[in-house]
N, C-alpha and C positions, 0 to 999 in steps of 0.2 A: 391089694391094699397099698404095696409099695407106689404102684403107677398112679394110684389116688392122691397119696402123699404129695408125689412129684408135681401132679397137675395142681393140686392146691396152692403149692409154693409157687409154681410158674405163674398161677393167675393174681398171686401176691405181688408178684414183681411187676406183672403188666399194669395192675391197679395202682402200684406206688410211681411207675412211670407214668402213668395219665395224671395221677395226683401232681406229681412234679411238674408235668408238662402245662397242666391248669394253673398251677400256682405260678409257673415261669410267666405264662401268659397274662396272669392276673398282674403280677409285678412289672411284667412289660408294659401293659395298658397303664398301670398307675405311675411307671417311670414317664411314658410319653404324655401323660395328662399333666404330670408336674413340670415337665420340660415346657410344654404347650402353654400352660398357666405361669409359668415361671413361679413355682410354689415357695413362698416365703422369701422371694427374690433370689432364689439360690443360683438359679440357671441361667439367668440373663434374660432380657426382654426379648420377645418374639415380635417381628412387624404385624400390625393390626390388620383388620379387613381393608380399610382405607388406605393402607399402604400398598397393601397387596393389588387393589384395584387401581391405585393410581400411584405407581412408583416413579419416584423423581430421582434422576441422577444429575449431575452437573454437566450442562451444555454450553458449548462454546456459542457465542454469537457469531454468527457468520455475514460476509459481505459480499455481494454479487454486482458485477459490471451491469453496464446498460442493457444486456442481452437476457439478463434475467437468471443465466446458469453458471456463467464463468466466475469462478471464485476468487475474491480478490485476497481475502485473508479472514482471520478469525481474531476474537477476542475472547480469552479465557484466563483463568487464574491458576488453576493446576491441571486441568484436564481439558485436552483440546477434543470435544467431542462433537460430531455433526450426524444427528440420526437420520436415517433413511427407513422408506416403506419397503415392505416384502417384495413389491413389484420391481423396487429399483435395485434389487440384489441378483447379481450373476448367478445363475444356476449352477456354475462352477464352484463358488464358494460354498454352497448351499451342500453340493454333493461332497466336496472335499471335508467340510465339517461332519457331516453325519457320518460318513465312511470311517473317518478317524477317530472320532471323540464319542459317538453313541449309534452304533450301527442299528440298536433297536429301539430309537428314538420313536418312531410311528407306534409300535407295538406297547411300550410301557404307560404307567400313569403317573411319571415322575420319580420311581424308582425300579431300577432294572435288578430284580432278583437274580435273574440269569447270569448278569455280569457280575453282581456281588458274590454270587456263589463260585463263579469261576475264579475268583480272586485266590480260593482256597490252594489249588495245585500251582498256580504260580509261584505262592509264597514258599511251596514246598522245593521247587526247583531252582529257587534263588533268583527270581525275576520280578519287576515291579509291575504293576499293571494297575491302571486307573479303574476306579469303579464307579466313578460318578457320572449321573446323566447330565445331559445338558441342561435339563432344568433344575439340578442341583446347583450346578454351577452358575446358573442365571442368579440362582438365591442367593449364592454366596457374593456374586459381583454386586447385586442390586442392594442388599440390606447390611453386607459387610458384617457378619455375625461374628467373625473372629476379630473385629475391632473391639476395644476397651469399651465402648457404650453400649455394647449389645452383650457384655459378658456378665456372669453372676460370680457368686462366691465358688460355685463348684465346676467352673468353666473348664472344661478340657477338651481335649480331641473327639472324644465320644460324645460327649453332651453337643459340641458345634455341628458333629455330623447328623445327629438327630434332629437339630434344628433345621440343617438344610433339608433333611428328608420331609419333615412336615411342611416346610415351605415351599418346597418342591411339588408336593401334592397339591397344595392350596392354588399354585400358580396353574398347574394343569387342569385345576378346576375352574379358573377364571377366565384363561386364555386358550386360543386354538394354537394348534403345533405350528403353523405357520408365524403367530404373533411371537410364540415362544422363541423360535428361531430368530427371528428379526431382532426383539429385545436382546438377546444374548448376542448377537454380532453389534448392536449398538453400544454395548456396555464392556466388552472385553479390553484389556490394555494389551496393546500391541508394542509397546516400549517407545523410545524417542518422543514421548509425550504426546503419541497418537492414541486415543481413546475411540474405539468404535471402527466399524470396517471402512465407513467413508473417509475418516481422517486418515486411516493406515493405507488405503489405496492412493490417496494424495500424497503421503510422506513418503511412501517407498517406490510408487511407480508413475506418479503424475497423472493419475487417472482417476475415474470414480468406480464405487462398488459395482455397477451396472455393467461396466466392460472389463471386468477381470479376466483374464485368460486362465486356462487350466494350470499352467506352472505359478502364476503368479498368485492365485487362489491357494493352491498347494503350499507356496511359500509361507504365505501368511497365516494358515490354519497350523502349519507348524510351529507357530510361535506364541501360540495362545495359552500354552500351560506354563511356559518361561520365556518370555519376551527377551530378557537378557542372555540367557544362556544360547538362545536360538538367533541371537539377532544376527541378520545378514549383513550389517555393518561392522560390528566388532569381531564376529565369528562367522565370517563366509561359508569356510569348510563345513562347519556343523550345521548350519543354516542348509547349506546343499543337501547334506547328508538326509536331513530331516524332511526337506521337500520333497526327496526321492522315495522317502518312505510313504510319505503322504499319497504320492502318486501310484505306489504298488498298492495301497488300500482301495484307492479309487478304481484302479483296476480288477483288484480281487471281488468287489462288489458291483462290477459292470457298469461303472459310470463312463470308463474309457476303456479302449482296447489294450491289448498288450503291445501291440505296434505303436500306439499312440503313448504309452508309458515309457517305451524305449527312447522315442523320439523325444518327448518332453524332459526325460532325465538326461539327456545329453547335452541339453541347451544351459548356458550359464544363467546365472541367477537374473541379469537384465534390469539391475536396479536403476532406478532414477530418483536417487535417495535427495530429497529437499525437505529437512524439518520444518514444520509450520512454526514459525514466530514472528515477532512484530517486527524484527528488524529485516526480514527477508521476503521474497516475494514481489507482487507488482504493487505500485502506489504505496509504498511504504508512509512517505511524508503525507500523503493524503489520509491514509488509514489514522494515524496518529493526530492528525489535525480533526478529523471527524469523531473520534474517540470522546474527546471532551464534551462535544454536543449529545452524543448517545448516552452517555452516563447521566445527564440531565433528564434525557427523555424516560431511560429505565426508571429513575428514579421518581419520576413525574407519577409513573404508573405501578410504583410500588415493585419494581424488578430490579434484578442486579444483571447488568450488561455481561458479566464474566461468567455466569453460572445459569443464567435461565433461557438460554437458546434463542436469542432475538434473532429475525431474517431481516437483514438492510439490503435494501435495494437502491442502487445509486446511478447517476447519469454518466459515470466513467466508462468510456469505450474501452474495452480492453485491448484491441488491436492498436488505436492511438496511444493509449498509455505505453504500449510495449515500444513502439516507435519513439515516442518522446524518450523515454528511457535510454534508448539506444543511441539517439542523436545526442544526448547529453554526454554520455560516455565516450562516444567517438570524438566528440569535438573537444571536450573537456581535457581527454588525454592529450590532445595535440597543444591545446594551449598551456596546459601545466610544463610540457617540455619546453616550449619557447620562454615560459616565465623563468624557469629554471637556468636556462641559458642567458636569458636577460640580465638577471641577477648575479649569475656566479656564485662564487663563495660568500657574498654577501647577504645579509639578513634584509628582507624586503620591507621591514617595519621601519618607516623613515617619517622625519619631520617634513613641512612642506618645503624645507629649504634642501632637503637630500640627506640630512645627516641621520644615522642609526638612532632610533629611540633608547636611551640606556635604561636597563631594568624593566623592559617592555614585557618579557615573559614572566617575571616576578610579579607584575602587576595585574596580569592575567590571570595567574595562580591566586592571587588574593582574593579576586573576586568569584571563585569557583565554591560551589557547595563544599567540597572535598577539605577545602582550607578551613572552613568553621568547624567542620566535625573533626578535623584533627587537633584543632585549638582547644575542643571542649575535651578531646581525649586526653590531651597534655596539659589540661587545667591552666590554659593561656599561656603555655611556656612557649613563645613563638620561635626561639632558636630550635627546639625539640622538633617543631613542625616544619622549619626550613631543612632540618638534616634527613628528615623522612623524604621529603619531596626531592632532595638531591641525591637520595639512595638509589643505585641502579638495580634493576629487578628485570625478571625475565617479561615478555609482552609481546603482543601481537599489534601490528600498526597497519593501516592502510598504505596502499601503493596502488597505482594504476597497471601494475602487473601482477596483482593479487595481495592477497594479505601476507605481511611478513611476520616471522618470529625473529625476535632481537633482545637485546639488553638494554634499556634506557631508563633513566630516572624519571619522575611525574615531570619535571621542568623539561627534559629533553623531550618528552612527548610532547607537551604544548608547543615547544618549539617548532618540532617537526611538523604537526599537523596544522600548524597555523600558516605554514608556507602553501597551503593548496588552495587553489581560487575555487570560488564556489559559483553556483548558478540557481536560478528558478526559471521554471517554465510551465505556464498554464495555457490551455486551449478551451476556446468555446464555442457553441453554435449559436451565432449571434442572433437569428430570428427566435431563438427560445431561451437563451441565458444558459443553456445546460453545459455543465464541465465535462469536457470529455477527456482531458490529459491533465495531470498535475505532477510535477517533479521538485520537489522543493531543496534540493541540493544533491551533491553527487554521490552520496553513499551514507545511508539513513544509519548505518552499524556504528559508523565513527563520527558522523556529524548530524545531529539531529535538530539542529534549528532550521525552520522550514522558511524559506526565502520567497514563497509565493504569498501569503497572508501575514505572516508575522513579521517579515522583516520590511522594514521602510527606509527607503534610500531616496536622493534627491533623484528626480526622474530625468534632468537636462531637458534637452530638446523635444523629448517625446511629449512634454506637456504644452507645446506650443499649439498642438491643432485644437486643444480647448479652447485658448485665445481667438484662433482664427475662426472657430464656429461662432464665438459669441461677437467678433467683428462683423461676419457675414450677416449675421441677424439684426445687429445694432447700429450698424453704420452704413448699411444698405451697399454692403462689397460683394464682389463677384471674384471668381479666381483669378480671371485675366486683369482685373484692375490692376494699376500699379502703383507704386509708392517709392519714395527716393531711398536708395542705398546710400546713406550719409550718416556719419555720426550725430547723435541727437542727445541731449540731456531731458531727463523727464524726473521732477520732484528731486533735483540733486543729484541723480544717478545718469552717468554718461554711457549709453549702450554702444559696444564695440563688437565688431565681428571676431571670430574666433581667430582668423588670420591676421588681424589689425589692419587689413585693407579694405578699400571700398570701391564700388564701381562708379560711383557719384553718377548714376544713371537711375532712371525708373525701370523698376523690376516687379515683373507680376508678383501677385501673392503666391500664386503656385510655385514660381521658380524660387520663390525665398524661402518657402516651406521646404521644398525640395533639397535646397543647399544649406539651410539651418541659419539663414543669416538672422543677427540679433538686432540690427537696427531698425528691420521693418517691424517685427512684434512690437519694438519700444513705441514707434509711431503709432500702432494699432491700440497699444493700450492707452497712450494719450488722448486718443480719440474716445473711448469706450469707458475709460477709467478702470482701475484694478479692482475695484470692487464687484463690476461685471463679471470680471474673470472668474473672482471666487465663486460668483452666483452659479455660472456656468459649470464649474468645476462641481459644484455640489450636485446641480442637476444631474449631472453624468455619472454620479455615484462616488465621488471622491470624498470620503468621510473624514480622513485626516484634517488636523487643523491647518487652515491658510491663512496667511496674514497677507491683506491687500495693499501690497506695495509694487511698485513699478517693474522690479526685475522679476516678479512671481513668474509671468510667462515664460521665462528661460529656465523653469524647473528648479527653483532654488528651495522649496518647501516639500519635505520627505512624503512619500506615498508608497503604497503597497503595490507589487504588481498586479495583484486580485483587483484592487479597485481601478487601476489604469487601464487593464483590458477592459473590464466593463464599460470604461467610458469608450473607448476604440469601438468596440463591438456594437455600440448603439448607432454608429455612423452606418454600419453595414445592415442594421435592421429597420433602417428608414426612420430614424429619430425616436425609437422605442427602446427605452432604458429597461433592463433586465437585472435585477439581483443576481450575480451568478449562483446557479442552482446546481447543488450535486446529490440532494437527497431527493428519493420518488417515494418511499414508505418504507414505514418501519413495522414488522409484524411479530406476535409472539410467536412461541414454538408450535403453536396449533395452528399458526396460519391466520389469525385473528389479527386486523389492521389495526394498529396502535394509533399511526400518525400517518397522514399523507402530505405530500408537499407540492404545492404549484408557486411559481413565482408570476405572479401577473404583471404584464409589462407595463411601463408608465411613459407615455409621449413626453419627451422633454424637448424635442425638436421637430420643426415642421419638417415633412418627408422631402422638400425641396432643398432644405438647408443640409438635412442629412446626405444627399445624394452629391450636392456641390462638395461636400467634406470628403466624400470618397474620390472624386475626381481630383481634388487638392492633393489627397495622399496618394494617389497614382503618380504624382509628379516625382515621386523619390525614386520610383524604377523607370519612368519614362522621360523625365526632363534631363537635358544634358547637364551633366554634374550632379544628378541626384545623388544623394547618397547611399542610396539601396540599388544603385546600378548593377550592383554585382550579382543580382538575382537573375540578372538576364541570361547568365550562363546555364540555369537549370531549366530543365526540359518542360516543368510545370509551370514556368513563368510564359512560356510561347502560347499565344494565343489564349492568355487569361487576363484577367483584369485583378490587380494586386495593389492595395494601398498600404503603404509603409512609411516608418518613421524610425531613424536612429537616435540615440542620444547618449552623449558624453559627459560626465561631470567633471569639476576641476580636478587635476592632477591625474586625470583619467581614473579617479577612483571606482567609477561606475560606468558600465557600459549597458546600453538598452537596446533592444530591437521589437518593434510592436508591426505587426503585419495582419491585414485583413483580407479576406475573400468573402464571396458570397456566403460559401459553405462552412467556413472556418475562420476563426481570428485567433491569434497566439501571441503571447508576449514573452520575452526571455529579458532576464537580467543576468549580468556578469559582474563579479569583483570579488575583493576579498571578505571574509567575515570582520574584519577591521578596515574602515576606510583609509587606514595609514598603509595598507599593503596593496600594492597597484604596481601595474606598469610605470615607467617614467616617460614614456614617449606614445606615438600614435598608435602603437602595437596596441594598447589597451582601448582605442576607440570603440564604440559601439558597432560600427561597420566592420571591425576586426574580430570581436570577440563574441557579441550575442547574435550577430546576423547570420554566422555559418551555423550556429545552433539550430535557429529558427528554419534556416533553407534545408538542412539536413533533415529535419523532421518533416518539412512540408513535402519534401521528396518522396520520402518513405510513404506518408499519407496518400499521395495522388498516385504513387505506383501500385497500390493495392485497390483494385476495383471494390472490394469487399466494404471498403470504408465508407464508400457512398459519396466520398470527395469528388468534385466534378470541376474541370476548368468552365467558367462562365462568366458572363458581364455582372456588373451590381444591377440590382433591379432599379430600372428607371420608374419613379413615380409617375401616376397620371398627370396629364396637362403640363408636364414639364417641357418648357418651350425655349430654354436658353441655349444659346450655341456655347458649346464648349470647345475652344480652340484657341490655344494661346500663341501658336507658333508664328503669327505674325509679328510678335515682338522679338523675333531672333535676333536682331541686330543688337538689342541692348544686351540679350543673353550673351553674343559673342564678346561683347566688351566687358561682361561680368567674368565670362571664362579667364581672360587674359590678365584682367586688373585685381579681382577678390581672390584668385588662387594663383599666384605668380609661380608657385612651385610646381613639380611636375604633377601634372593632373593623372591619379590613378585610374587604371583600366579595370575593368570587372575582375580580371583573372588576377591583377596585384593587389585589388582589396582582400583578396583570401589568402594572399601568399604572405607566410610569416615572415619572409624576408624584406618585404617591401617596407 
């Protein structure tokens, strides 16, 4: 009887347990359903089917060089993210991630119940252990269910976790394991504004996701749960320890051997840290200029340049761009040292008479946006504005020895940075008009004004070839035809040579251009009329306003380097002008082509005239006393045909050099941001300032066979039968040597010598 009573009591307990278990399951089902359907809006929104099937995350738009794979930079608002496919992921990153974050990834269906159960003993022994699967982490990354927009009135950790579980299960039903891994690695935050594995690989190692080594992959995986805490930049010791922990997990699960683990663990972090932002990397000025145009293209297609992951392909050659930036840095540092010695303790902003401009810094400050912002802040109290601009504060300033931390006022900073000389360099392929290199200034972080396309300055003698092309076409002239080197007055303007001396003899057109004489261009302008010069300038792509007056041929009207180089490239292209082209195509994030770009050439000169102009321009290097003779000391000029022209404007405010070869044409401008800032003597001539930058760039380009730039003659047009040899007029040239240039004639070496 007693046994039967105990048995019945036991059965009652079992029954109650089953009832409790059933009620618990029912309550759990009700709870899960309530969360899933966001009952009465209490639990917060769940991602819908369409969101699961088409998850969207902000993607940076990326810009590629001409090879289609070299990344120039990105456009993004908050998240610098560049997605990759599974095939583009190194096995090392996959192995490291699974071994460390979700070792049963292939077995579970979104929730790892074994891992969750294992959490209990860890809690009892006082250790923390994550139980979220990669699918759950992906759900959290993709849909941000712990953000305000996904929260309900009953939002808490338990509800959030439930929503992540449910979403993880949906993700597992909608995607393969490979797709989930890829999505996870494309969405995770690695810190330093690097979102996704591709951006992280570039930011921390200057490589891509496909090439990550075992220790590199281990370091990045170690950062995924807390990129700040394990930052290799801020906390290198902690990051090293976490990396080695990941390596041990990889060895534990058979992805590497114990010997490999020991070897990798002994290696340093090996960082090549370069955070991705608009002020760093290759072609910063080019990217900033391109950004304006790309915004319009994106808006035209209903997209956002900064979040919709456009893929932009350009004509820029990464090698040539790097060589251009190196040439600018090398030569501008030297020029700045010369400039500092030239002025000593004096400020370089002066009137044409040579006296310092009073209140110059204040006048610059008053034109800046910051001044207007302060005026609004202080309700128009100008005294308070000036007090703030004079207050000294810690700041970082530019120098050619690297950035420097100092204490300055805003006015001090303006004065300091205005003393730096600037430059612009652009290179194009003449036959296509494709832009290969673009350097708009000396450092985009501190000087963001682009001197390639935005800046317009007087071109000086670099404008003269346009006149000579017009004269050859319309006055039936040839390079060896001669004109008198004597003063001449045209429309009330008297043309004088720069030296104020004249040979009083007949000089060939080629020699006149090579030596930048002014008297002969004046005679040619008188023959064909200034309106014809304007017409030819427009044909050759000069879009800036030009007034048709006699002195125009001397380069008195401002143009951009971008326009001027397009004109010169036409000569090497057989008379076909191309609008300089820098965009190839723009795709959306799925690879669909939104826009393609092709510049159709327009014949603006006959090929005979164009070839005659290449011979004319070669005179700068080949003629006795030519202004570009300094190029003879460079190896790339030997056995090569180079057309070149220097230019220098009044008071040495601008120095120019344009050089063309059959494969590459490039132009350089040199000067101050303000025309009142310049050298006071011939040190500021284009042959001393712009020419060395051009020559250094071309030397690097020719030295690298991978650029495809080779020594070769200009292409002779079919049926060209004009004899081109002006050497028979050497007697007149000898007279010109001694009369027109009575001072010491510079040698190629001294042209580049700062002491000359």
